Rosetta silent file (secondary structure, phi, psi, omega in degrees, C-alpha in Angstrom):
SEQUENCE: MTTEPTRFELGDEEYEEQSLTKAENVYLPTENEALKPMYRQISKTWQDILHEKGGDMRARAVELRKQPAMLRVDHPWRLDRARALGYKAKEGVVVVRMRVSRGGMRKQRPTSGRRPKHMGVLKIKSAVSSQQVAERRAAERHPNMRLLGSYPVWEDGIHAWFECILIDPMHPAIKNDFNYRRILGIVD
SCORE:     score description
SCORE:     0.000 S_00000001
   1 L     0.000  121.324  178.300  -34.533   25.404  -32.493 S_00000001
   2 L   -88.638  147.017  175.608  -36.182   23.626  -29.518 S_00000001
   3 L  -115.976  151.495  176.400  -36.071   24.960  -26.067 S_00000001
   4 L   -86.305  153.179 -177.522  -36.413   22.979  -22.913 S_00000001
   5 L   -66.335  148.804  174.615  -39.312   23.667  -20.898 S_00000001
   6 L   -84.605  171.657  178.901  -38.908   25.804  -17.717 S_00000001
   7 H   -63.840  -31.275  179.946  -39.722   25.033  -14.307 S_00000001
   8 H   -69.483  -38.166  177.495  -42.815   27.149  -14.483 S_00000001
   9 H   -72.717  -37.443 -178.865  -44.179   25.314  -17.459 S_00000001
  10 H   -89.349  -36.548 -169.041  -43.672   21.934  -16.121 S_00000001
  11 L   101.136  160.419 -171.110  -44.070   22.213  -12.394 S_00000001
  12 H   -68.202  -47.828 -168.271  -41.530   21.489   -9.731 S_00000001
  13 H   -71.264  -40.038  175.070  -41.879   17.613   -9.584 S_00000001
  14 H   -60.222  -40.692 -171.708  -41.745   17.015  -13.509 S_00000001
  15 H   -70.649  -39.341 -175.639  -38.823   19.430  -13.835 S_00000001
  16 H   -75.570  -37.612  177.744  -36.715   17.738  -11.030 S_00000001
  17 H   -60.258  -41.520 -178.956  -37.488   14.279  -12.685 S_00000001
  18 H   -65.838  -45.294  175.999  -36.319   15.561  -16.035 S_00000001
  19 H   -58.452  -38.185  179.835  -33.151   16.940  -14.425 S_00000001
  20 H   -65.790  -49.881 -179.063  -32.386   13.726  -12.703 S_00000001
  21 H   -60.591  -33.827  172.042  -32.612   11.683  -15.851 S_00000001
  22 H   -68.213  -36.368 -176.000  -30.192   14.117  -17.596 S_00000001
  23 H   -74.640  -17.837  178.709  -27.724   13.746  -14.808 S_00000001
  24 H   -77.890  -20.689  176.597  -27.581    9.935  -15.130 S_00000001
  25 L   -88.721   -1.157 -176.502  -26.433   10.397  -18.653 S_00000001
  26 L   -83.765  140.338 -176.588  -23.559   12.681  -17.801 S_00000001
  27 L   -97.721  115.098 -177.143  -20.156   10.919  -17.927 S_00000001
  28 L  -111.432  130.271 -169.169  -17.943   11.501  -14.846 S_00000001
  29 L   -79.980  154.110  171.516  -14.468   10.014  -15.282 S_00000001
  30 L   -67.024  170.965 -179.261  -12.992    7.740  -12.482 S_00000001
  31 H   -68.219  -41.475  164.693  -10.285    8.966  -10.341 S_00000001
  32 H   -51.574  -48.583  176.034   -7.748    7.011  -12.461 S_00000001
  33 H   -68.076  -25.601  178.197   -9.091    8.364  -15.627 S_00000001
  34 H   -83.487  -20.422  178.794   -8.855   11.908  -14.293 S_00000001
  35 H   -90.739  -16.680 -179.080   -5.157   11.513  -13.322 S_00000001
  36 H   -56.531  -50.567 -179.695   -4.052   10.068  -16.793 S_00000001
  37 H   -58.014  -40.928 -176.721   -3.848   13.588  -18.465 S_00000001
  38 H   -58.947  -55.816 -175.278   -1.775   14.922  -15.466 S_00000001
  39 H   -63.960  -25.499  174.695    0.817   12.046  -15.824 S_00000001
  40 H   -67.864  -32.239 -178.032    0.758   12.428  -19.711 S_00000001
  41 H   -70.752  -50.771  178.988    1.558   16.133  -19.139 S_00000001
  42 H   -57.809  -40.221 -179.451    4.464   15.352  -16.745 S_00000001
  43 H   -57.437  -51.722 -175.261    5.790   12.737  -19.167 S_00000001
  44 H   -65.882  -33.481  178.405    5.652   15.307  -21.961 S_00000001
  45 H   -62.794  -45.564  179.003    7.280   17.942  -19.786 S_00000001
  46 H   -67.645  -38.538 -179.058   10.183   15.555  -18.943 S_00000001
  47 H   -67.870  -37.271  179.296   10.764   14.599  -22.624 S_00000001
  48 H   -62.214  -41.306 -179.379   11.016   18.385  -23.488 S_00000001
  49 H   -65.296  -50.025 -178.165   13.553   19.020  -20.673 S_00000001
  50 H   -64.544  -30.508  176.230   15.601   15.987  -21.709 S_00000001
  51 H   -70.080  -47.771 -175.781   15.590   16.844  -25.381 S_00000001
  52 H   -83.838  -20.768  177.522   16.340   20.498  -24.835 S_00000001
  53 L    60.855   42.359 -173.454   18.663   19.802  -21.896 S_00000001
  54 L  -126.165 -152.038 -173.172   17.278   22.998  -20.386 S_00000001
  55 L    68.024 -142.648 -176.407   15.246   24.119  -17.349 S_00000001
  56 L   -96.574   15.262 -173.133   16.901   23.445  -14.002 S_00000001
  57 H   -75.866  -19.965  174.904   18.201   20.178  -15.267 S_00000001
  58 H   -69.433  -41.517 -178.277   21.773   21.578  -15.743 S_00000001
  59 H   -61.360  -49.243 -177.955   21.788   22.578  -12.068 S_00000001
  60 H   -56.487  -40.118 -173.622   20.393   19.029  -11.228 S_00000001
  61 H   -67.301  -39.327  174.314   23.163   17.438  -13.334 S_00000001
  62 H   -53.070  -47.290 -178.651   25.816   19.385  -11.286 S_00000001
  63 H   -62.005  -49.139 -178.931   24.200   17.974   -8.047 S_00000001
  64 H   -53.748  -37.220 -177.324   24.044   14.560   -9.531 S_00000001
  65 H   -74.378  -26.607  175.686   27.824   14.480  -10.175 S_00000001
  66 H   -79.976  -22.198 -178.285   28.542   15.428   -6.545 S_00000001
  67 L   -75.266  159.892  171.704   26.255   12.776   -5.044 S_00000001
  68 L   -76.071  177.435 -174.923   27.489    9.319   -4.365 S_00000001
  69 L   -64.437  -29.063 -173.858   26.913    6.357   -6.666 S_00000001
  70 E  -135.895  121.281  178.006   23.946    4.981   -4.725 S_00000001
  71 E  -138.589  125.251  178.583   21.577    7.507   -2.927 S_00000001
  72 E   -81.282  130.048 -178.035   18.238    6.857   -1.243 S_00000001
  73 E  -107.627  154.021 -175.526   15.793    9.665   -2.164 S_00000001
  74 L   -80.796  -41.436 -178.569   12.596   10.858   -0.433 S_00000001
  75 L  -149.977  153.652 -171.804   10.514   10.984   -3.705 S_00000001
  76 L   -79.994  155.631 -179.487   11.203   10.314   -7.299 S_00000001
  77 L   -76.480  -48.569  169.211   11.956   12.956   -9.885 S_00000001
  78 L   -85.154   87.272 -176.328    9.794   11.340  -12.667 S_00000001
  79 H   -68.281  -28.344  175.509    6.534   10.706  -10.930 S_00000001
  80 H   -69.272  -33.176 -179.129    4.837    9.428  -14.106 S_00000001
  81 H   -79.717  -28.435 -179.584    7.316    6.762  -14.796 S_00000001
  82 H   -74.039  -41.700  177.914    7.582    5.866  -11.008 S_00000001
  83 H   -60.313  -37.095 -170.433    3.742    5.555  -10.731 S_00000001
  84 H   -71.104  -33.825 -179.820    3.706    3.447  -13.913 S_00000001
  85 H   -85.118   -6.550  177.433    6.251    0.938  -12.295 S_00000001
  86 L   115.473   12.320  178.465    4.250    0.822   -9.039 S_00000001
  87 L   -64.315  126.984  171.122    5.412    3.604   -6.853 S_00000001
  88 L  -127.338  142.537  176.086    3.225    4.788   -3.970 S_00000001
  89 L   -76.725   77.140 -177.592    4.098    7.352   -1.469 S_00000001
  90 L  -147.963  163.488 -179.714    3.861    5.053    1.524 S_00000001
  91 L   -64.582  133.900  178.638    6.034    3.330    4.028 S_00000001
  92 L   102.527  -10.441  171.149    7.895    0.332    2.803 S_00000001
  93 E  -103.351  125.527 -171.134    8.466    1.897   -0.567 S_00000001
  94 E  -130.054  136.389  177.765   11.933    3.238   -1.377 S_00000001
  95 E  -104.181  126.425  179.125   13.408    5.194   -4.282 S_00000001
  96 E  -121.975  131.350  172.057   17.138    4.725   -4.923 S_00000001
  97 E   -95.656  129.079 -171.890   19.104    6.798   -7.424 S_00000001
  98 E  -112.828  136.180  173.478   21.909    4.857   -9.051 S_00000001
  99 E  -113.757  135.254  175.561   24.932    6.205  -10.983 S_00000001
 100 E  -129.301  136.300  177.129   26.473    3.792  -13.543 S_00000001
 101 E   -71.570  142.153 -173.761   29.399    4.522  -15.738 S_00000001
 102 L   -92.468  178.090  170.851   28.666    4.758  -19.380 S_00000001
 103 L    97.926  163.096 -178.311   30.524    3.564  -22.514 S_00000001
 104 L   -78.349 -169.978 -179.790   31.511    0.371  -24.178 S_00000001
 105 L   -91.102   63.584 -172.164   34.048   -2.088  -22.924 S_00000001
 106 L   -67.026  137.948  178.432   37.075   -0.293  -24.279 S_00000001
 107 L  -125.618  143.835  175.415   40.356   -2.422  -23.881 S_00000001
 108 L   -68.543  138.316 -176.754   43.855   -1.276  -24.190 S_00000001
 109 L   -64.615  142.692  178.561   45.688   -2.477  -27.336 S_00000001
 110 L   -75.650  150.432 -178.013   48.096   -5.311  -26.519 S_00000001
 111 L   -89.988  -20.896 -177.083   51.822   -4.297  -26.957 S_00000001
 112 L   -92.148  161.328 -168.651   53.149   -7.550  -28.375 S_00000001
 113 L   -81.267  141.428  169.674   52.356   -8.274  -32.054 S_00000001
 114 L  -156.855  174.789  174.506   49.476  -10.234  -33.341 S_00000001
 115 L   -64.357  148.069  174.595   46.913  -10.160  -36.226 S_00000001
 116 H   -46.614  -49.368 -175.486   44.507   -7.101  -35.932 S_00000001
 117 H   -57.621  -30.909 -173.528   41.606   -9.634  -35.833 S_00000001
 118 H  -109.197   17.459  175.595   42.854  -11.302  -32.685 S_00000001
 119 L   -74.708  -26.448  177.532   43.903   -8.158  -30.716 S_00000001
 120 L    75.526   39.750 -173.851   40.593   -8.276  -28.937 S_00000001
 121 L  -118.981  -40.811 -168.285   39.913   -4.549  -28.927 S_00000001
 122 L   -97.359  150.933  174.897   37.128   -3.845  -31.452 S_00000001
 123 L    64.053   37.190  173.925   33.622   -5.017  -31.433 S_00000001
 124 L  -113.161  118.909 -172.080   33.412   -5.880  -27.686 S_00000001
 125 L  -127.102  143.152  178.867   30.097   -4.952  -26.246 S_00000001
 126 L   -70.812  142.500  178.600   28.661   -5.636  -22.874 S_00000001
 127 L   -78.545  -18.367 -172.099   25.732   -8.217  -22.887 S_00000001
 128 L  -114.853  138.699  176.667   23.934   -6.365  -20.185 S_00000001
 129 L   -70.585  161.968  179.381   22.487   -2.729  -20.353 S_00000001
 130 H   -64.882  -28.814 -176.158   23.477    0.129  -18.008 S_00000001
 131 H   -81.946  -31.419  172.171   20.025   -0.009  -16.578 S_00000001
 132 H   -64.162  -32.790  175.118   20.235   -3.682  -15.772 S_00000001
 133 H   -65.530  -38.258  167.587   23.483   -2.945  -14.077 S_00000001
 134 H   -59.467  -43.490  173.535   21.856   -0.457  -11.972 S_00000001
 135 H   -58.259  -46.491  178.956   19.105   -2.618  -11.055 S_00000001
 136 H   -58.509  -52.082  179.709   21.323   -5.434  -10.065 S_00000001
 137 H   -45.233  -53.474 -172.736   23.491   -3.095   -7.934 S_00000001
 138 H   -67.744  -40.747  174.153   20.537   -1.619   -6.064 S_00000001
 139 H   -64.927  -33.013  172.252   19.206   -5.199   -5.412 S_00000001
 140 H   -65.618  -38.301  178.976   22.452   -6.474   -4.143 S_00000001
 141 H   -75.179  -23.607  175.139   22.804   -3.480   -1.817 S_00000001
 142 L  -122.001   75.480 -168.968   19.283   -3.931   -0.454 S_00000001
 143 L   -71.217  -14.771 -177.590   18.801   -7.723   -0.139 S_00000001
 144 L   -96.369   14.541 -177.884   15.739   -7.489    2.026 S_00000001
 145 L  -117.565  162.211  169.690   13.854   -5.455   -0.724 S_00000001
 146 E  -110.638  143.028  173.844   12.143   -6.442   -4.077 S_00000001
 147 E   -90.803  125.017  173.996   12.836   -4.463   -7.105 S_00000001
 148 E   -88.381  -32.857  178.429    9.799   -3.252   -8.966 S_00000001
 149 E   167.135 -178.936  179.535   11.652   -1.487  -11.774 S_00000001
 150 E  -149.135  155.699  174.045   13.783    1.342  -12.858 S_00000001
 151 E  -141.578  157.437  179.505   13.857    4.261  -15.372 S_00000001
 152 E   -71.437  143.847  176.715   16.518    6.616  -16.702 S_00000001
 153 E  -111.135  -42.203 -168.104   16.893   10.040  -15.183 S_00000001
 154 E  -167.168  148.897  169.944   19.886   11.713  -16.734 S_00000001
 155 E  -146.701  149.098  175.190   23.054   10.824  -18.624 S_00000001
 156 L  -135.020 -172.793 -173.266   26.208   12.655  -19.551 S_00000001
 157 L   -61.226  -23.344 -174.265   29.384   11.612  -21.316 S_00000001
 158 L  -106.753  -40.744 -174.551   30.698    9.681  -18.367 S_00000001
 159 E  -115.332  157.116  160.769   27.754    8.501  -16.199 S_00000001
 160 E  -124.926  139.557  175.558   24.005    7.407  -16.588 S_00000001
 161 E  -107.883  132.301 -178.467   21.641    7.912  -13.665 S_00000001
 162 E  -129.586  149.390  169.953   18.604    5.665  -13.017 S_00000001
 163 E  -103.699  124.796  175.318   15.897    5.638  -10.198 S_00000001
 164 E   -98.497  133.079  176.172   15.105    2.174   -8.818 S_00000001
 165 E  -100.521  130.979  179.448   11.829    1.542   -7.100 S_00000001
 166 E  -126.998  142.112  174.369   12.064   -0.991   -4.224 S_00000001
 167 E  -128.265  142.108  174.266    9.608   -2.382   -1.844 S_00000001
 168 L   -78.831  112.310 -172.941    9.977   -4.095    1.618 S_00000001
 169 L   -72.479  -17.045 -176.276    7.935   -7.205    1.371 S_00000001
 170 L   -95.367    0.808 -174.101    7.858   -7.599    5.230 S_00000001
 171 L   -81.834  141.995 -173.680    6.582   -4.117    5.998 S_00000001
 172 H   -67.339  -24.318 -179.133    2.871   -4.208    7.272 S_00000001
 173 H   -75.592  -24.410 -179.927    1.880   -1.439    4.978 S_00000001
 174 H   -82.407  -34.894  175.419    3.120   -3.385    1.983 S_00000001
 175 H   -59.396  -32.527  179.699    1.571   -6.616    3.293 S_00000001
 176 L   -89.308   -5.177 -176.200   -1.816   -5.052    3.542 S_00000001
 177 L   -98.864  116.128 -170.643   -1.847   -3.427    0.084 S_00000001
 178 H   -59.302  -40.426 -176.061   -3.595   -5.722   -2.494 S_00000001
 179 H   -61.901  -40.016 -177.152   -1.536   -4.393   -5.413 S_00000001
 180 H   -69.981  -43.574  173.197    1.795   -5.112   -3.692 S_00000001
 181 H   -57.083  -35.392  176.722    0.488   -8.405   -2.532 S_00000001
 182 H   -70.628  -41.103  174.320   -0.330   -9.454   -5.996 S_00000001
 183 H   -55.031  -49.932 -177.011    3.071   -8.338   -7.196 S_00000001
 184 H   -76.780  -13.674 -178.774    4.784  -10.449   -4.353 S_00000001
 185 L    79.851   27.625 -175.133    2.429  -13.379   -5.041 S_00000001
 186 L  -105.960   24.460  178.725    0.723  -13.383   -1.644 S_00000001
 187 L   -70.658  130.250 -171.984   -2.886  -13.139   -3.103 S_00000001
 188 L   -88.325    0.000    0.000   -5.391  -14.915   -0.956 S_00000001
């Protein structure tokens, strides 16, 4: 077993040189690398809540049903997904919670007689997903904003809720942000 020499054995100058060379070999994560485990933990917590349908999610679901179909919110519920889509807590970035009805395109059976094959009741499915419908509605409601993306928040038997991230391309804070300028295609 080897022991490192002490300050008294080496002298002050040699000991400080040796400690500096050790410090150069120490790995310090960048800020982004340090935040990854935090967002991973947030994501894992959300998955647990959604699968167990527990926590305060039942109370939140009651609130969701009372809210309007489109609601601008101050901050996203799922910070990990919002950050992955490009959300930043700054002016010019907006989070909108959308409610979309669920279910297939069920049709009423016709009263007059025809072959079952030609009734047009079964095997009718929408070509667009509920999430795409929510994104389209948010973009139509806010024509001056650009949609970054959306993610599911909650769903019950009747409705599905999504949070859409929108940015205002004319806002000075967005114009001066390199990442948003790259998304908007304004890179110099």
